[in-house]
C-alpha positions in Angstrom: -14.2 92.0 -129.0 -15.5 89.7 -126.2 -18.9 88.4 -125.3 -19.7 87.6 -121.7 -22.5 85.4 -120.4 -23.1 85.6 -116.7 -25.4 86.5 -113.8 -26.5 89.8 -112.4 -27.0 89.6 -108.7 -27.2 91.8 -105.6 -24.3 91.5 -103.1 -24.5 92.6 -99.5 -21.7 92.3 -96.9 -21.7 93.6 -93.3 -17.9 93.8 -92.7 -16.9 95.7 -94.7 -20.2 97.4 -95.7 -21.0 96.5 -99.3 -24.5 96.7 -101.0 -24.2 96.7 -104.8 -25.7 95.0 -107.8 -23.0 93.1 -109.7 -22.7 89.4 -110.1 -20.1 87.7 -112.2 -21.5 88.8 -115.6 -21.9 92.5 -114.8 -18.6 92.7 -112.9 -16.7 91.0 -115.7 -18.2 93.2 -118.4 -17.3 96.4 -116.6 -13.9 95.0 -115.8 -12.9 94.5 -119.5 -14.7 97.6 -120.8 -11.5 99.7 -120.3 -9.2 97.4 -122.4 -11.4 95.5 -124.9 -12.4 96.9 -128.3 -16.0 95.9 -127.7 -17.8 94.1 -124.9 -21.3 92.5 -125.0 -23.0 91.3 -121.9 -25.6 88.5 -122.2 -27.7 88.1 -119.0 -31.0 87.9 -117.3 -31.8 91.0 -115.3 -34.8 91.5 -112.9 -37.3 94.1 -114.2 -36.7 96.3 -111.1 -33.0 96.5 -111.8 -33.1 96.8 -115.6 -32.9 100.6 -115.8 -30.0 100.8 -113.4 -28.0 98.0 -115.1 -28.6 99.5 -118.6 -27.4 102.9 -117.3 -24.2 101.3 -115.8 -23.4 99.4 -118.9 -23.9 102.5 -121.1 -21.5 104.5 -118.9 -18.8 101.9 -119.6 -19.6 101.4 -123.2 -20.8 97.9 -122.9 -23.4 96.6 -125.4 -26.3 95.1 -123.5 -28.0 91.8 -124.6 -30.3 91.6 -121.6 -33.5 89.6 -120.9 -36.0 90.5 -118.3 -36.6 88.2 -115.4 -38.8 88.2 -112.3 -36.4 86.7 -109.7 -33.9 89.1 -108.0 -31.2 87.1 -106.3 -29.0 88.3 -103.4 -25.7 87.0 -102.0 -25.3 88.0 -98.4 -22.0 87.9 -96.5 -20.9 88.4 -92.9 -17.4 89.2 -94.2 -15.8 88.5 -97.5 -14.8 85.0 -96.4 -18.1 84.1 -94.8 -21.4 83.8 -96.8 -24.5 84.2 -94.7 -27.2 83.5 -97.3 -26.8 82.1 -100.8 -29.7 82.1 -103.3 -30.9 78.8 -104.6 -30.8 77.8 -108.2 -34.1 78.5 -110.0 -36.3 75.5 -110.9 -37.5 75.6 -113.6 -34.7 77.7 -115.1 -35.1 80.3 -117.7 -34.2 79.4 -121.4 -30.5 79.2 -122.2 -28.7 82.3 -123.3 -27.4 81.8 -126.8 -24.0 83.4 -127.4 -21.6 83.3 -130.4 -18.4 85.3 -130.8 -14.7 84.8 -131.4 -14.0 85.3 -127.7 -16.5 84.2 -125.1 -16.4 84.2 -121.3 -19.1 82.0 -119.8 -19.9 81.9 -116.1 -22.2 79.4 -114.4 -25.5 80.9 -113.4 -28.4 80.2 -111.0 -31.3 81.2 -113.1 -30.3 79.8 -116.5 -27.4 78.4 -118.5 -25.5 79.7 -121.5 -25.0 77.8 -124.8 -21.9 79.4 -126.2 -19.9 79.0 -129.4 -16.5 80.6 -129.9 -13.0 80.3 -131.2 -11.5 80.9 -127.7 -13.8 80.3 -124.8 -13.1 80.7 -121.1 -15.4 78.9 -118.7 -15.8 79.5 -115.0 -18.5 77.0 -113.9 -18.8 78.3 -110.4 -20.3 74.9 -109.7 -18.9 71.5 -108.8 -20.6 69.5 -111.6 -21.3 71.8 -114.5 -20.0 70.4 -117.7 -19.2 72.8 -120.5 -20.4 70.7 -123.4 -23.6 69.1 -122.0 -25.9 71.9 -123.3 -24.4 72.0 -126.8 -21.6 74.6 -126.2 -18.6 74.4 -128.5 -15.1 76.0 -128.4 -12.2 76.0 -130.8 -9.9 76.2 -127.7 -11.3 76.0 -124.2 -9.8 77.3 -121.0 -11.5 76.4 -117.7 -11.0 78.4 -114.5 -11.8 76.6 -111.3 -11.0 76.3 -107.6 -9.2 73.2 -106.4 -12.4 71.7 -105.0 -14.3 72.4 -108.1 -11.7 70.6 -110.1 -11.9 67.6 -107.8 -15.6 67.5 -108.1 -15.6 67.8 -111.9 -13.4 64.7 -112.0 -15.5 62.9 -109.4 -12.5 62.8 -107.1 -14.4 64.5 -104.3 -18.1 65.0 -103.6 -18.2 68.6 -102.6 -16.7 72.0 -103.4 -16.5 75.5 -102.3 -15.0 77.4 -99.4 -14.9 75.4 -96.2 -13.0 76.8 -93.2 -12.4 73.4 -91.7 -10.4 71.9 -94.6 -7.1 72.6 -96.4 -6.7 73.5 -100.0 -6.0 70.3 -102.0 -2.3 69.6 -102.3 -0.4 69.5 -105.6 -0.4 65.7 -105.9 -4.2 65.6 -105.5 -4.6 68.3 -108.1 -2.3 66.5 -110.5 -4.4 63.4 -110.2 -7.5 65.3 -110.9 -6.0 66.9 -114.0 -5.0 63.5 -115.3 -8.6 62.3 -114.8 -9.9 65.5 -116.5 -7.7 64.8 -119.5 -9.3 61.4 -119.8 -12.8 62.9 -120.3 -14.2 62.7 -123.9 -13.8 66.5 -124.5 -11.2 67.9 -122.0 -10.3 71.6 -121.9 -7.0 72.6 -123.5 -6.1 74.8 -120.6 -7.0 74.6 -116.9 -6.4 77.3 -114.4 -6.7 76.4 -110.7 -7.2 79.4 -108.4 -5.8 79.5 -104.9 -7.3 81.6 -102.0 -5.0 84.6 -102.4 -5.1 85.4 -106.1 -2.5 83.0 -107.4 -3.0 80.4 -110.1 -1.7 77.0 -111.3 -1.8 76.8 -115.1 -2.1 73.3 -116.7 -1.6 72.9 -120.4 -0.4 69.4 -120.0 -0.2 67.4 -116.8 2.4 69.6 -115.1 1.5 73.0 -113.8 3.1 76.4 -114.1 2.7 78.3 -110.8 1.5 81.9 -111.0 2.0 83.8 -107.7 -0.4 86.1 -106.1 0.6 89.7 -106.4 1.0 92.2 -103.6 -1.9 94.3 -102.5 -2.4 96.5 -99.5 -5.9 95.3 -98.8 -8.1 92.4 -99.8 -11.7 92.8 -100.9 -12.5 89.3 -101.8 -16.0 89.4 -103.3 -15.7 89.2 -107.1 -12.0 88.7 -107.2 -12.4 85.4 -109.1 -14.7 87.1 -111.6 -12.0 89.7 -112.3 -9.4 86.9 -112.7 -11.5 85.2 -115.3 -12.3 88.4 -117.2 -8.6 89.5 -117.3 -7.5 86.1 -118.5 -10.2 86.0 -121.2 -9.1 89.3 -122.5 -5.4 88.6 -122.5 -5.6 85.1 -123.8 -8.7 85.4 -126.0 -8.6 88.9 -127.4 -4.9 89.7 -127.3 -3.8 86.1 -128.1 -1.2 86.0 -125.3 0.4 82.8 -124.2 -1.8 81.2 -121.4 1.0 81.7 -118.8 1.5 85.3 -119.7 -2.3 85.8 -119.6 -2.5 84.2 -116.2 0.2 86.5 -114.8 -1.8 89.5 -116.1 -5.0 88.0 -114.5 -3.2 87.6 -111.2 -1.9 91.2 -111.3 -5.4 92.4 -112.1 -6.9 90.5 -109.2 -4.4 92.3 -106.9 -5.4 95.6 -108.4 -9.1 94.9 -107.8 -8.9 93.7 -104.2 -7.2 97.0 -103.1 -10.5 98.8 -103.8 -12.5 97.1 -105.0 -11.3 98.8 -108.2 -12.9 98.5 -111.7 -12.4 98.5 -114.6 -9.1 96.7 -115.4 -5.8 98.3 -115.9 -3.9 97.6 -119.1 -1.1 95.1 -119.3 1.5 97.9 -119.1 -0.1 99.5 -116.1 0.2 96.4 -113.9 3.5 95.2 -115.2 5.4 96.6 -112.2 3.3 95.0 -109.5 5.4 92.7 -107.4 4.5 89.1 -106.5 4.0 87.9 -103.0 6.4 85.3 -101.6 4.8 82.1 -100.5 4.7 82.0 -96.7 6.8 79.2 -95.2 6.8 80.3 -91.5 4.4 78.9 -89.0 1.8 81.4 -87.8 1.1 82.5 -84.2 -2.2 84.0 -83.2 -3.2 85.8 -80.0 -6.8 86.7 -79.1 -7.8 89.4 -76.6 -11.5 89.5 -75.7 -14.6 87.5 -74.7 -16.2 84.3 -75.8 -17.2 85.6 -79.2 -13.5 86.6 -79.8 -12.3 83.1 -78.9 -14.7 81.6 -81.4 -13.3 83.9 -84.0 -9.7 82.9 -83.1 -10.6 79.2 -83.8 -12.3 80.1 -87.1 -9.3 82.2 -88.1 -7.0 79.3 -87.5 -9.1 77.2 -89.9 -9.2 80.0 -92.5 -5.5 80.5 -92.4 -5.1 76.7 -92.9 -7.5 76.9 -95.8 -5.3 79.6 -97.4 -2.2 77.4 -97.1 -0.8 78.7 -93.8 0.4 76.6 -90.8 -0.8 77.8 -87.4 1.8 76.9 -84.7 0.3 78.4 -81.6 -3.0 80.0 -80.4 -3.2 82.0 -77.2 -6.4 83.3 -75.6 -6.2 86.4 -73.4 -3.6 87.9 -71.1 -3.9 85.0 -68.6 -2.5 82.6 -71.2 0.5 84.7 -72.2 3.7 83.1 -71.2 7.4 83.6 -71.6 7.0 83.4 -75.4 4.9 86.6 -75.3 7.9 88.8 -76.2 8.2 86.9 -79.4 6.8 88.5 -82.5 3.1 87.5 -83.0 1.8 87.3 -86.5 -1.8 88.1 -85.8 -3.5 89.8 -82.8 -7.3 89.5 -82.8 -9.1 92.0 -80.6 -12.7 91.7 -79.5 -15.1 94.5 -80.2 -15.5 95.2 -76.4 -11.8 95.0 -75.5 -10.7 97.9 -73.4 -7.6 100.1 -73.9 -6.4 98.9 -70.5 -6.2 95.4 -71.8 -4.3 96.5 -74.9 -1.8 98.5 -72.7 -1.4 95.4 -70.5 -0.7 93.2 -73.5 1.9 95.7 -74.7 3.6 95.8 -71.3 3.7 92.0 -71.4 5.8 92.3 -74.5 3.3 91.4 -77.2 4.6 92.5 -80.6 2.0 91.7 -83.3 2.7 92.2 -87.0 -1.0 92.5 -87.9 -3.8 93.7 -85.6 -7.4 93.0 -86.4 -9.9 95.1 -84.4 -13.4 95.8 -85.8 -13.9 98.6 -83.3 -14.1 102.3 -84.3 -11.2 102.7 -81.9 -8.9 100.4 -84.0 -6.5 103.2 -84.9 -5.7 103.7 -81.2 -4.1 100.3 -81.1 -1.2 101.8 -82.9 -0.3 103.6 -79.7 0.3 100.2 -78.1 1.7 98.4 -81.1 3.5 101.0 -83.2 5.1 98.4 -85.4 1.9 96.6 -86.4 -0.3 97.0 -89.5 -3.9 97.6 -88.2 -6.8 96.2 -90.2 -10.5 96.7 -89.4 -11.4 94.3 -92.3 -11.1 90.6 -91.5 -10.1 89.4 -95.0 -7.4 92.1 -95.2 -6.0 91.0 -91.9 -5.7 87.4 -93.0 -4.3 88.4 -96.3 -1.6 90.5 -94.7 -0.7 87.6 -92.4 -0.3 85.3 -95.3 2.0 87.7 -97.2 5.7 87.1 -96.9 7.2 88.7 -93.7 9.7 90.4 -96.0 7.0 92.4 -97.7 
């Protein structure tokens, strides 16, 4: 049995098209409904969504503990890496949700907070400064799931958090320093899981981490993958009583299962046991862009995102005029502008371009296989970057 406290929000994305009501709370509750003996969702839900949310929960056997609100909130994305509009935190906020259970998963929320009490509690603050204990929450054992930058902000090692395409993920030495600082707080968590950008984790039970790899997936729908990771870990560690490292492996496998769809609810431990891990990419990345000014801007953004994900970009080429004697070398990523012509693709192929991954948002994307038969073609931007970051030996 597990109780979940989390938000219910609308999510809209242009590439790929996505327009659904989920949020961390609803997604996590549906995720564990297939494996947990009993699931309770504690959340505020706007009046206009209440009937739909109750129907969804009933179809998955989730017990609703819902409170009506008047403030629908929507997260809007250009692609699953790039948020367009993020809702602001309500002020004043609604009264705290009060949750007590043996196993509790608590998410940070925009419209309220959750005061939780449990034997095993998993906390995903989704905020750089949200303390677990400040509102009276208690836990027999506490596991916290954060991004690297959230960890740094929680320990006042850095003043900001969240995705930023201009910055690298914190390196291991920096994370270790933050963990040591976190352990010095009056009530530190017993377990800390630090998420990377591709579904892997670092598990800290002391000062030294255990690395959990990301697991192989054929596509990468990123919205909500962190919610699924938290839900899977809470189930395996909290309800099944698994060792934190084993639970984290299950969570990473479940994240890989989810991003291939997105696919809910969660598979069982047995169902995902055969999923193979990705190998950390060591090779430098080469990008080629074909297209107009907009495409060139995307190339530069892509270089930053790949660095954020832990990659090292060696060379960037813009257009056929910039191709040189190295063009016959295998290119990791070819970015094609939406107005690029087939003639330009054919010219690139004749010049010896041999991309491993092609990103082309055009409806004609499949035709690029005629020019680059050895490439994986992706119309989804996040999937293209994910495939580039996977080991070349996949």
